[in-house]
C-alpha positions in Angstrom: 60.9 -15.3 -52.3 57.5 -13.5 -52.0 57.5 -11.8 -55.4 60.6 -9.5 -55.3 62.2 -8.8 -58.5 65.0 -6.7 -59.6 65.3 -4.5 -62.8 68.0 -5.5 -65.3 68.6 -1.9 -66.3 68.8 0.1 -62.9 69.2 -3.0 -60.8 66.8 -1.9 -58.1 64.7 -4.3 -56.0 61.0 -4.0 -55.5 57.8 -6.0 -56.2 57.2 -4.8 -59.9 53.9 -4.9 -61.7 54.7 -5.0 -65.3 57.5 -2.2 -65.2 60.2 -0.7 -63.0 58.7 2.0 -60.8 62.2 3.9 -61.0 63.2 3.7 -64.8 60.1 2.4 -66.6 61.7 -0.6 -67.8 59.9 -3.9 -68.5 63.1 -5.9 -68.2 63.4 -7.8 -64.6 64.2 -11.0 -63.2 63.3 -12.9 -59.9 65.5 -12.1 -56.9 66.9 -15.5 -55.5 68.4 -16.8 -52.2 72.0 -16.0 -51.6 72.0 -13.2 -54.5 74.7 -10.5 -53.8 73.1 -7.2 -52.9 74.3 -3.8 -51.9 72.5 -1.3 -49.5 72.2 2.2 -51.6 74.3 5.0 -50.1 76.4 2.6 -48.0 79.3 0.5 -48.3 77.3 -2.6 -46.7 77.1 -5.7 -49.0 75.6 -9.0 -48.2 73.7 -12.1 -49.4 69.9 -12.6 -49.4 68.8 -15.0 -46.8 65.2 -14.3 -46.3 62.3 -12.1 -47.3 59.1 -11.0 -45.5 56.8 -8.6 -47.0 59.1 -5.7 -48.0 61.9 -6.5 -45.5 65.0 -8.4 -46.7 67.3 -10.2 -44.1 70.9 -9.9 -45.5 73.9 -12.0 -44.2 76.6 -9.4 -44.0 80.4 -9.9 -43.5 82.0 -7.2 -41.3 85.6 -6.5 -40.8 87.4 -9.1 -39.1 85.2 -12.0 -40.8 82.3 -11.3 -38.3 79.0 -12.4 -39.9 75.7 -11.0 -38.8 72.3 -10.8 -40.1 70.6 -7.2 -40.8 67.2 -6.4 -42.0 66.7 -3.8 -44.6 63.8 -2.5 -46.6 63.8 -3.8 -50.4 63.4 -0.3 -51.7 67.2 0.4 -50.2 68.6 -2.4 -51.8 70.4 -2.8 -55.3 71.4 -6.1 -57.0 75.2 -6.5 -57.5 75.8 -8.2 -60.9 
């Protein structure tokens, strides 16, 4: 998944180099496919399907059970535990 990780403390997603760039925590795990994530500042939730550079493609389910693929920057996402 192109070296994207999530911080276990603040749950932000990014390509960390030794520590989290948001909370300076050294605790992070790899981001895997079909992991549930949330777009920060919105009510959009989805599952990770594909990662290219810093863009993440999500499978989102809208009202009425309509599934769609949307792309977001990795810095705008937060892992749902």
